[in-house]
N, C-alpha and C positions, 0 to 999 in steps of 0.2 A: 738681682740679689734682693732677698727680703730685708726690709727695714726693721723688721722685729728683732730685738735683741736676743741672742741666744741664751737659754737658760743655763745657769751654773748648776752642776750636779756634784754630788760627793763620790761619785763612782764613774767609771769608764773613762773614755779618752776626752780630754779638754776640746771643745769646740774651736776649730781652726781660726774662726773669726775673731776670737778673743786675743789671738796673738799676731795678727796682721798689723803691719805699720800703717800709720794713718794715710799715707799717700795712697796705699794700695787700696784701702777701704774706700777712699774718696773716688777713685778710678776703676774700681771692680766693674769689669765688663766693658770698658771703654778704651782698652789699650789698642793703639793704632798699628804699631810695628816695634820690633826691637832689632838691634843690630850689634855686632861684635866690634867694639872699637879697636881692641887689641887683645892678645891672648889673656883670657881670664876676666875680661872687663866687658859687660853687657849694659848696653843702653836701651832703655824701654820708654817709649814716647806715647803719651795718652792723646785722645781726641781732644782733651781740654787744654793741651799744650804743655803739661807738666811732665817733667823728665825725672826718671828713677834709674838708678844704677845698681848692678850686682857685681861684686867682686868674688871670683870664685878661686879658693885656694885648696891645695892638695892638704890631707890631714894625716896624722898618724893613726894607724888602725886600732891601737890601743893606747888611750890617753889617760894620764894621770890627773888627779883632781887639780893640781897646780897648773897643768896645761890648759884645762878647761876654764879655770879661772883667769887665766892670761887671755884667752880668747874672748871671755865674756867682757874683760876690762877694755879689749880693743873695740868691742861692739858698743860698749857705753861711750867710748871716747869719740868714735867716727860715725855711727850709724844709729844713735839714741836707743842703743841696747837690742837692736833687731839683727839676728843671724839665724841660719838654719843649716843643719846637716843633711846632706842628700843622701839617696839610696846607694851612690857610688862612692861614699866616704869622702865627699868634699865638704869643705865649709864655705858657704856663701853668705858674705856680708851685704845687707841690704842698705844702700846708702841713697839718702834723698839730696845730698849737697855734693855736687861735682868736685868742689875743691877739697874734699876730705879724701879722695881716691889715692893721691900720691903719698899722703902721709900713711895711710892704712897699709899700702903696698910696701913701704919702707920698714914699718913695724914688723910686718909678716915675714920680711926678708931677714930681720934681726932674729926672729924666732926659728928660722931655718924652714919656713913654710913657703913652697913655690906657688906663684900664681899662674894659672892656665887651665888647660882641660877643656877648652871651648872649640867650637868649629872642628875643622879637620885636624884634630890632634889626639893624642893618646889620653884616654880618660884615666881617671884614678883607678887602680887595680882594686877589684873587689875579691874578697876572701872570706873563708869560714874561719872559726876560732882555732880549729885543728888542735894540736897538742896542748894548746893553753887550757883548754876546758873539755875537750872531747875525748872519750875513750875509744872511739872506733877509727880514729884518724891513722893513715898510714905515713904521713909525712907532716912537716911543719908549714902551713899555709903562710903564716906570718914571716917566718925566716926567707921562704922563696919569694914572698911578695917583695920584701926589702931588697933582696938580691936582685931580681928582675928590675924593679925600679931604678936601682943605681945603674943598671946596663943600659936602660932606655930613658933615663931621666930628661934628656934634651927633647924628646918628642912630646912631653907634656906641656912644654912652654913654647912649642912651635905650632903653627896652623898650616903648614904647607905639605901635610901628608896627603896621600891620594883620597882618603876618607877618613871617617872616625876609626879609632883603634881601641877595642875593649878587650881587656885581659882579665880573666878571673882564675881564681885558685881555689880548689877544695881539697880537703885532706883525705877524703874517701869518696866512694861511688854514691853515697847518699847526696853529694852535690849540694850542699848548703851554700856554696859560692857561686851557683848559677853557671856552671862551667859548660852546660849543655847547649848554651845559645850565645857563645862568646867568639869573637875573631880568634883569639888564641886561648885555649884553656889548659890549665896544668892541674892534674888530677892525681891524687895519691892512690895507689893501687896496693891491695894485698894479693899475693899470689898463692897462699896455702890456706886451708881451712882453719878454724879456730881449734886449738889444742883442747883436749877434754881431760880435766883433772878430776878423776873419779871421786877422789876423797871429798873434795869440795863440793862437786854436784850432788853426791848423796846426802851430805849433811846440811847444805846452805841454800838449796835450790828446790823450787817447786817443779818437778819434772813434767807433769802434764801441761802447765803453762808454758814451759821452755820449749816443749815440742810444738805446741799450738802457735808459737809466736813466728816460726820460721816460715818465710813466704814461699819458699821452693820445696817444702817438705823434705828436707835434707836430714832432718834430726829424727832418730828412731830411738825407742827405749832399749836400754841394756839391763834386763832384769838380774842377770848374775852379778854385776857390780852395782845394782841399785843406781844406775846412771844412764848415760845416753852414748850413741854413737853418732858421727856425723858423715854423710855420703859425699866424699869429695867431688863427685861428679855433678852433684846437684847444688852444691854451696856456691853462692855468689858473693861471699865474703862482706855481706852488708853490716854485720856486727850487731844486729838486733838481739841476738840470743846473749851476747855479753851484757847488755843492758838488763837482761833478765837474771843472769847468773854470773857470778864472778869466777866459776870453775871452767869457763870456756873462753879464755883470753884469746884475741884476734891478733895482737901486734906481734910481729916477728921482724927483729932488726936485720936478719939475714936476707929475707925474702921481700919485704916491703920496699916500694920505690915509687916512682913518678911516671906518669904518662903524659903525652902532649896531644892536644886535640886542636882542630883549627876549622875555621869556616862558618861558625855559627852567628846568628844575629837574631833580634827580637822583632825589629821593625818590618813593616809590611811594605815598605818602599821597593819599587822596581821589582826584584825577584821574590819578595815576600820573606817570611821568617824562614830560617835555616837552622838545622842542628849542627853542632860540632862534630867533626869526624876524627877518628884516630889517625895519627901520622907516626907517632913514636910510642910503641907499646911499653917500654920500660926503660927508665934510667935510674941509676942508683941514688939512694938517699946519701948525700954527702955534705952535711952541715959543716960549717955554718953559712957557706956561701953558694952551695949547689952549682959549681962551675958548668957541669955537663947541661944542666937545665937551662941556664942563662945563655950559654953558646947556641943552643938549638933556637931558643926564642928570638935571639938577636938575629940569627941567620934568616929564619922566616920573615921577620919583619923587614929586614934589609932587602930581600929580593922582592917582597911585596911592594915596598916604596919605589923600587927601580923599574917595576914592571907594570904596576897597576895603571889604569886610566882614572881620570878625575872622577871622584865620587864612587869609585869601585871598591866596595868592602872586600875584605879578605876572601870570603866564600865565593863572591861573585867573580873575583879575579881568577881563582882556581878553577871554577867551572868555565871560564872563557879559555884559559890555556890548556885545561885538561889535567887530570891527576897524574898522568904519567910525566908530563912535562914538569909538574910541580915537584915530584920526587927527584927528577933528575936535576934541576937547577938548584934545589936546596941540599942535595947530597944525602938525603935521608934514604936509607935502604927500605925497599918495599919487601914485606914478608908475608907469610900465610895469615899473620894476626890482622892484616888489613882487609881480608875477605869477609865480607857481611853477609852471612846466610841466616841470620836470626828472622823468625817469623815476623816480627814487628820492626824489621829493619827500616833505616831511614827513608828509603825510597817509596816504601808502602805506607808511610805515616802521613796524615793530613796536618800539616803545620800552618797553613793560611788562615785567614780570618773568614773565609767563605766555607759554608757547609758543603761537604762533598759526600754523595751517598755511594 
């Protein structure tokens, strides 16, 4: 690590070195090993003999200012003000004094925040903002996330699962929630093309730009109405057109729903990266608790826990027992929607870290 102090700029991202705890700066590049003491507690040991601890807690996906202030108060009280938010929506408190761990855990419990998510446990569920902020979502990722969390809560605080369990939720096929590479992925689906409101399109939209923005060329001009038409056979329900024009709304309460995908992962270990694959084409939007979605996810997780070998991720377990066996033991019906004949189908895609010609 360079000893030169990073330059403070008035634009761009702040250099990470300015935010590191002193103990990490002193031992940068000198860490000997780390171990998980118990669920949610990691111990890091340096070659110099210094010890450092990380307490990982689950966090609300949408936090108020009051909640953030309470978290900052805990950081000031127990870890000299140092904490970080991970890409999987965890809060990690960076502690240099072991005696502060129990007090922090007790205060987190009072806030209703569980400690866990390390080792062979269920990681925090990641999700997009969906209905909260996005106009293309077919379902409410936050509501489904809360419901699934409640159904699988114990797995976040345990480390006796066969391997890591990562669940992701996205409100539509644009997949801001990284559902294409998760053990279990919940994806909102639209099943009908956007509706064309000619009056709005003709008066409020720039038609050439609207036509050009479609990635599948499903949009064509309709000169008679000074509007457009949408080819339902070409439309893939991405919602990009609605971002360009309010006259082509995509949301449809009757037909929008949820699909379930399984078997994806990012890591290159053992079998290499894997894409998630469709197992349930459609489940109804049934807020506020989405019981049909929760039941399917719990069933898949339970049969994986009962049947997988040690360190065998969801996709690796399915590849070993076969998809026929998977559908049989989960009770999920196999339909024509599971047949993948797309030209860029998963078997023909290069997903590993190695270059393949």
